[in-house]
N, C-alpha and C positions, 0 to 999 in steps of 0.2 A: 739576520733573516728572521728573528723572533717576532718583529713587529708586524709583518704581513700575517703571520699566524695568529696574533692577537686580534687584528682587525677582522680576519675571517671568523674567529670565534665569536666576537661581539655581534657581527652580522647574523651568524648562525642562531644566536640567542634572541636577538631583537626582532628580526623580520617576521618569524612565525608569530610572535606576540602581537605584532602590528596587525597581522591578518586576522588573528582571533578577535582583537578589539573591534576591527572594522566589521567583522561578521556579526558581532554581538550588538552592534549599534545600527542595525538595519532600520531605517525610518519607515513609518507607515506610508502607504500610497494614497491615503485619504485623510481628511480632517478628523481630529479626535472627536468622539461622540457621534460621528456620522456613520451611516450604514455603509459597509464596505462591499456588500454583495446583495444582489437581488436575484433569488432563485440560483441558477448556476452561472450568472454573469458577474464578473468582477466590475466594481464601479470605482475606478481610480480618479483622484483629483487631477484636473479641474472639474470633472463631472461630480455631481453630488445628489444625494437624496435627502431632502429635508431643508429646513430654514438655514440659510447661510452656509450650507455644505458645498455648494458649487462656487466657482470663482465669480460667475455672474449669471444672470437669469438665463442666458443662452445655453448654459450647460446644466440647468435643473432637470432632474429625472424624477418620475413618479414610479414607485414600486407597487404594482397592481396585481391582485390575485385573479388569474384567469383559469378557469377549470381546475381549481385547486392548486395551481402552481404560481409562484411569484414570478412576475416578468417586469423588466424596466421599460418605461415609455418616455419618449421625448415628444410632448404633445400627443398627436394621435399615432405616432410611429413606435413600434416595438423595437427596442435596441437589443441585438443579439451578441454583440462583441465590441469591445473598445481597445484600440491600440494607441498607447501614448508615444512609443517610439516612432511609429509611422504617421501619427496624427490622423488616424482614420477611425470611423465608426461604421458598424454594419447594422442596417435597419431592414425592416420588412415593409414593402410598399405594395399597394393594390395593383391588380392587373386591369388594364383597359381592354374591353372586349366588345365585339359585335357578332351576334349569332342569329341565324335565320330560325324563327319559331314556326315549325311545320304546322302546328295546330291552329295558330292565329294567322298563319300565312303572311307574316310581316317580320321585318328586321328589328331586333331588339339590341340594345347596347348599354354598356356601362363605361362612361368616360371619366377618367381621373387625371388630375394634374398635381404636381407637387410644388409648393411655394416655400423656399427657404431664404427669400430675399433678405429679410431682416434678422437673420440668424448667422451664427459663425460657420454654417455648413454649406458646402457645395458638392454637387455630384462629381465623383472622381472620373475625369476623362481618361485616366490610365487603366482603371480597374473595371469600368462598366462599358456596356454597349447598348445602343438602341436596337431592339430586335422586333421585327414585324413578321407575323405568320398568318397565312391564309391563302386562298386562291384568288388571283386577279384582285389583289388588295393594294391600294396606295394608302399608306398610313404615315403620319409624321407628327413630330413634336414641335410645337411653336413656342419660342421664347425670344423676345426681342433682344438682339437683332437677328436671332438664328431661326431657321426652319430646317430641321433635320429629319429625314425619313427615307423610305425606299419603297419599291414596287415589287410585288411577288406574283408569280403565275404558277400554275400547276400543269406542266407540260407532260408529254408522253415519257420523258426521262424517268427512270425508276429512282426515286429518292432513296437516300441512304440515311440510316440512323447516325446521329452525331455530326452530320454534314449539313450546315445551313446554307442552302443555295437558292438564289432567286427563282430559278425555274422549278424548284422542288417545294415551293410553298413557304419559303423562309428567306429573309435577307437581314443583314446587319449593317449598321453605320456607326461611326464614331460619335461619342459624346463631346460637344464643344467645351472649351475651357471656361472656367468660371461660371458654370451653369448653376443657377440657384432657383430657377422657376421655369415650368413648362406646362403646356396644355396639350392634350392628345386629340388627334382628329383622324377620322376614317373616310375613305372614298372608295367604295367597292363597286365592281362591275358585274356582280352576280347577285341573284335574288333568292335562290332556292337551295343552297347547299352550304354546309360547313360553318365554321367560325373564323373570325379574324381577331388577332391580338396585336397589341403594341405595348412594350414594356421598356423601362430602363432597368437593367439588372446587372449583377456581377457576371463578368464574362466567364470566369472560371466555374460558376455554378450552373451554366446553361449547356445542355446537350440536347440537340434537336432530335425529336422523334417523328417518324413519318405519319403518326396518327394526329399530331397537333393541329394540322390544317383542316381536318375533316370532323372534329368532334370537340368535346369539352375536356379531353384528356389533359391538355396543358394546364387548364384551370385546376383540375383535380390533383395533378401531380404536385403542384405547389400550394394547394389549398387556398387559392385566391390571392396569395401574396408571394412576391419574389424577393430574394436578397438583393440589396443595393449597398454599394460602398460609398460612404460620404467622407470627403476630406474636410477637415476643420482647421480653423486658425484661432489663436487666442485673442488677437486684436485685429482690427481692420485697418491698421496703420500701413502706409505704403512701404516703408522700409524700417529696419532696425536702426535706431539711433544709438550709437555706442559712444558714450563719453565717460568721464570719470565720475559723473554724478548719476548716470543712468540707473544703476541698480538701487538708488535711493528713491526712484520715481515710483509713484503709486501704480502707474500702468505697467511697470516692468514686471512681468509675470514669472520670469525665470529665477525663482527664489533659491534654488539649490546652489551650493557651491559646485564648482566644476560643471556649470552649464552655461549656455549661451543662446542668444536669440538668432533665429535664422528667418530669411524671407521665404515664403511659400514658393515652391517650384512647380506646382500643379495648376497654374493659371489663376489661382485665387489671389486677390489683393489682400494681403495680411501677413502676419508674422506668427511663428511658432517657437517653441523652445526645444533644444536638444542637449543631451548630456555630451560633455567633451569626449574626444577620442580617449579610449581606455577606460571609460565609465559607462554604466548602464543604470536604468531605473527611471524615476519620475522627477524631471527638472522643475515641476511646478510646486513642489513642497520642499521645505527646508531640509537640507542634507539628503535629498532624495536620490541624487546621482551617486552610486556606489562604485568603488573601484572594481574593475574586472580582474580576477586572479588568473592571469594568463598561464600561470604554471600548473594550476589544477584544472582549468577549464578546457585544456587542449588534449586531444587524443594522443598526441606525441609530444615528447619533451623538446621544447624549442632550443634548448642548450645542448642536447645530446650530440649534435653534429660537430661541435667544437670541443667536446669532452668536458664541458663545464656543468655547474649546478645552477638551476633556475631559482631565482628569488623574485617574488613579486614586489613592485614599487608602485606608488600612487600614479595611476594612469599608464603604467608601462611595466616592464620587467627588466632584470639584468642577469647576465650570466657571469657568475664568479667561478674562478678556478679553485680546485681543492688546495689545501695547505702545501702539498708536496709538488704542486704545479704552478706555473706562471704563464700569462698570456703572451704569446710571441706570434706576430703576424696573424692575430685574430684567433689563434688556436692555443688551447691549454696544453702546454708541453712541460716535460720534467724539468725541474730547476737544476741547472748545472752546479757542480760543487764549487764553493767559493774559493778564490785564490788565497794562498797563505798570507796572513797579515804582515805588513811591513811598516816601518816607522814613518814612511812618507805618505801612507794611505790617509792619515788624519789631516793632511794639509788642505784638503778640499772642503772640510766640514764648515769652517767659519764663513767662507764666501757664500756657500749654499744657504746657511742660516741667515746671513745678512740679506741675501736676495729675497728670501722668503718673507722676512719682516718688511722689506721695502714694498714687496708686491701686496702684502696685506694692507699697508698704509695707503697704497694707491687705490686698492679696491674700496676701502672705507671712504676715501675722498670722493671718488666717482659716485658712490652711492648717495653721499650727502648732497652733492651737486644735483643729482637727478631728482631726489626727493624735493629739494628746494624749488627746482623748475616745475615740478608737478604741482606744488603748492601754489606757485604764482599763476600757473595755467588755470587751476581751479578758481582762483580769485578773479582772474580775468573773465572766465565763463560766467561767474556770479554777477560781476559788474555789467556784462553785456545783457544778461537776462534782466537785470534791474532797470537798465535804460530802455530796453525793448518793451517792457510792460508799463512805461510811463512813470517810472520811479522819481525822476528828476522833477517832472511836472507836478507830481503828488507832493514832493517836499515844498515846492514853491507855493502851492495852494494851502498847505498846512501852515506855512509862515504867515500868509496873508490873512488867515482865519485864526485868530487867537482863541485859545480855549477849546480846540477841537479834541474830543476824547477819542482819538484814533491813533493806533500805534503800528509802525512798520517793524515786524519781527524778523529776526535772522533765522536761517534754517536750523542753526545749532540750537537756538532757544526752543523751537518746536520739536526737534529731535529729543531733547531732554525732557520736555513736558510730556511726551507720549511714549516714553521708554523706547525710543528708536522706532516709532510707529509700529509698536508690537501688535500683533493680530489680536491679542486679548484685550486691547484698548478700543477695538472697533465697536461702535455703537450703532452704526447704520451704513447701508450701501444705497447709493442713489444712481440715477441715470448719468450723473456728471462726475461721480467720484465716490470715495469712502470718507466717513466721518469718524474721527478718533476722539476719545475722551482724553483730555490733557490737564495737567496740573502745573500752573505757572508759579514762579517764585512769589512768595507771599500767600501760598495756598489758595490761589484763585483758580477755580475749576472752569475749563473752557471746552468748547467743541471745535476741533481742527478739521477742516475739510480739505482733503488732497484732491484737486480736480484732475480729471483725465485729459481733457483737451481744452483748448481755447480758440475761439474764432479768430482767424487772422485779422479781420477788419477791426476787431476790438482790442488788439494787443496794445496799440499806442494809447488808446483811450482808457485802458484798464484802470490805471491809477486814478484818473479823474472820476470815473464811474464809481470806484470803490469809495472815494471821499464823499460823493453824493449819497450813496447807500448808507454810509456811516451817519449821515445827518438825520436819517429816519429815526424818529423818537416816538414810538407808540407802544403802549403796554401789551398789545397783542401781536407785535412783530419782534422776532428774535433779533437782538441787538448785535450788529456787526462791530467787533472790537478792533480788528486790524487785519493786516495781510502780510504775506511774505512774498517778495517779488524777485529774490535772487535765485530762483529755480526755474526750470523750463516751463512748467505750468504753475501759475501762482497758487498759493494756499491761503485760505480764508480762516479767520479766527472769530468764533461767535460765542455769546454767552451760552452756558450749558443749561438745557432744560431737561431735568432728570427722569421724567416719568413716561418716556416713550412717545409714540406717535398715535394720531387718531386712527390710522390703519390698524395698528396693533390692538387698540382698544376695541374697535368694531369687529375685526375679523380674527383676533387671537383666541386660542382655545383656553381661556382662563375661567369661563363660566360666570363672569360678572354680569349682573343685571344693570343695564344703563337706562335710567328713567328718561322720559320724554323731556322733562325740564332740563336735565343735563345736556341732552342732545341739542335742545334749542339754544342753550347758553353757548355751547361750542360753535354752533352755526352762526349765531349773532356776532360773537367775537371775531370769528374768521372773516365774516362779511365786512365788519367794521374795519378790519386791517386792510383788506383789499380796497375798500372804498377810500381809505386814507391814501394808499398808494396812487390810485387813479385820480382823486379829486383834490387832495391837500398837499401832496408831495410836490416839491418844486426843484427840477422839472418832474412832471408825472412819470410814474414807473409802471411798466407792465410786467407782471410776475412771469407769465409764460409757461408755468408747469404747476398749476394749482391742482393738488390731489391730496388724498387723506394722509399719505405717508410724508407730506411736506407740512402738515399741521401738527405741531408738537403740543403735548398735554402736560401741565404741571400737576403737582399733588392735589390741588383744589379743582381740577378739571377745567382750568382756564386754558384757552387756546392761544398759541403763538404760531403765526405763519413764518415759515423758514424756507431755506434752500432757493436762493435767487440765481442758480446756475444758468437758467434759461432766460433770465430777466433782461429787458432792455429799457433804455430811456425812451419815453414817448417820442416818436419821430417828429421832426419839425417840418418836413416836406415829403411828398409822395415817393421820391426816389429812395428815401431811407427805409421804406416799408419792406422791400424785397429782402428776404432772409432765408436761411435754410430751415425747413420745417423741423421743429424738435418738440418733444413733449412725451407723454405717456399714453400708451394704447388704452382706449376706454374713456379717456378724458379729453382727447383732442377735439377742438372745434372743427366740424366738417367744412365750414366756410374758410377757415384758416388753411386747411389742407388743400383746398381748391385754388386759393388765391395767393398763398404764401405771404399773406399780410397779417401780422399779429396786431390785434387791436385790444382795447379794454374789454370789448364784448367777447373775445376769446376766453379771457379769465372768467367772465360771467358764465359761459357754457361749462367750463370745467367745474366751477363752483356748483352748478346745477347737478352735476354727477355726484359731488360730494354730498349734497342734500339727499340724493337718492340713497347713498350708502347709509346715511343716518336714519332714513325712514325704513329701509328694507334689511339692513345688515347683510347685504349681498355684495359679491365682488363686482367691480365695474366692468370687467371683461373676463369671461370664463371659456377657455379654449375647449374644455371637455364637455360643455353644454350643447344641446341641439343647436342647429344653425340659427333658428329664430330667437334663441335665448342667450346667445354668446354675449351680446352687448346689453348691459343693464339699461342704458338710455333708450334703446330701441324697444326693449321689452316693456319698459315703463309706458312709453308712448302708445304701444299697442294695447295694453290692458286698460289704460285710461280712456281710449276711444271706445272700448267695449264695455265701459262702466264696471270693470272687474278689478279695481285697485286693491280690494281686500286680499286677493290672491298673492300679492307681492309684498305687502307690508310685514314688518317684524311682529311676531306674536307678542313680544314683551311689552309693546306700547299700544297695541290695538285693543281698545276697550271703548265702552259707550261714552265715557267722559272725554276721551281724546279724539273721537272720530272727526268732529268738526274742525279742530285745529289741524289734525293730519290732512284733511281735505284741503285746507288753506295752504299748508306747506307744500303739498303735492301740486297745487295749482301754481304756486310760485316756481317750483322746480320746472314745471312744464313750460312756463314762460322763459325761463333761463335756457332751455334746451331748444328754443326756436331755431329752425335751420338758418334763417336770415338774422344776422347780428343786429340789424336795424329794429327788429321786432322784440329784441330782448331788453329787459330793464337794465339800468346802470347798477353798479354795485352799491351806490348810495341808496337807490330805491330799494334794493334787496335788503340792505341792512336795516333801513327804517321799517320795512314790512315785517321782518322777523321780530324786531323790537316790539312792534305793536302786538304781534301774536303772543309774545312772552308776557306782555302785560294783561292780555285777555286771559291767559292761563292763571295768572296770579289774582285777577279780579273777575270772576265769572259774571256773565251778563245779568243773571237774575239779581245780583247784588249791586248793580251800577245804575245811575240815572242816565237818561238819554244823552245829555251833553257829554258826559264822560265816555259813554260807549262810542259816540260818534267820533270823538277825538282819538280814542284808542285804535279803532279799526280803520278809520278814514273813509270819507265819503266816496272816493274813487273806487275803493275796494268793494263797498256795498253795491255800487252801480255795475261793476264789471266783473266781479268774481264769478267763477263758474261752479256749479254744483257737480261735484265729482263722485262722491260716495253716496250710494243709495242705501241707507241704513234703516229707514222707517222713522227716523227722528227728523226734527226740523234742522235745516242747515243753519250754519252760523249767521248767514245773511238774513234768513227769515226770522231767527230769534231776535236779531238786532232790530229788524223792522218792526216786529211785534212790540218790543220794549219801547221803541221811539213813539209808536202809536199810542200805547197806553200812557206814556208820559205826558202826551198832549191832552 
């Protein structure tokens, strides 16, 4: 009986040590280097404050100082609390009201609606209520396909505080599931008394007061904003796809061990992450789910009922009996004294030892068979993905085209190149996935893009389209070196351009001065690349997501267009035009959004926005700006109509020497941003126009003869260009005309 005592002693020594180690290794709930709090609000990952601190842009927060206190904001909404375990966030939202102005003798109102359609957030239909207050008031929230509201009256019944009754000037209705957008409306039958309100707010935070329907007390009590509970999902996928390769997928957000993906149960289409039973913490960070110590976290000892001692185990606990007791019928009872030893008592030892060895061999055999089956199953999954993405067709095409510099990589190769897709290797996040820096055998540096999704209609044609993209050979287009097809969503391998993106160059807080000549060089090279895709590639290629963050810059400020995640081959008939609208807010062609038809003129519009970024050094879309200044393109068009372009230009490049050229570039951008694609120039025309302007900068008009000036600027530009900037100097067209006249 000495062996049970030895086992108990070892457990007594080891289990507390395990608990100490686990407690000492508590992981952070946010990314290293990122702000963990804003004011008195914790900011756990996947939310984040700062560049690359959130899992994606939908969870970006700003820490803003308001009245001397830091407060976190998601867009215009103040965030007051975040719960990772419940996948909820608490925000403040404006109150919609309608009140009778006794002095003006008219009804005044403030109507507000919330739009979270393109975000991971939805109004919680479990925690919130739609509340209407006022006398003889019909108010409702409208959100396709829902219309939710109710009608209130002020009868002779004496209303009670805390009781929201329709006859007492208050009514409530449920929030529909998956509500991400609504607009508020009022319809009142009175004209000379009181106020009416309609809000979506947290049910627990609301208690009705009899004064709310007759004054501004409700507004004053909540200072114009009410608490609202928002449910959120980490992805907008329909279901969690669980396979042996899922956790290696870039879109699989449950990074912690002892965590799993779950489908949202609150009516939202999407997925969330949860810690496994027996664990708590943050499933979105590595080692974020921590074992719950059931023995120390409970008010009562869970093993006291059986007379045992509680010891914590990973995800659970166990009840061990003290050395002087043994478990009998689930109860720790005293060990009976052993019988006196006899010579025959040793006869059972050998059979027991033999059976134990046999059982061990059996377990090892079963384990080996299981592992082998899992390996075969994984190989079968990889082969299925490979065939699904057109891998066989790609092989045939590569055989028929000798000398194709394109490689099909295995998942293992890219895992090794990126150190297992380590977060430290990430060099960029895009709308279609993350980009990792990789080092292939032979010390070849590459950029590996793990895409998040792929359009179903392009799965079978993916291999062929990749081969066509690999044939692109232009100095200003990032070279596609190969792809990996044996994963659920293919991975792309590009040449590495090490100096960042045009977006970082323009908008980064690095204090660098960027000359007009450098900006014109970048604009010309980018335009040449897009013109090549549209006019010289066979078949033509539409980029589909032209923006400054998809233009890479090398050490000599040469531009390389990248990220063909939204690209398509030019359609051969009209039926192929219909597609899902995708792109980046601020750059999207309005005609494309209306017709769902991506054309080469859609790329021209997006390039026009890039030109504006180069001219103004302003963001293409700014949610925090006033309504008429949110869109850079709309603001640009407005100031040019009023001949106030100087207000929007970047001070670094605005001087007397540059004003004429800036006017020409602004005119070109204006043509690119025409609402109708038919009125926009082609990318070939844009490239040639910028090239001529660069030559004008290198050869001032005063030093050129008329023939050279005419060839540099072009007759059509002299005839049609518009004078935009009123500086008191001669426009570039007038200078050219004067030089031509003096030459004659």
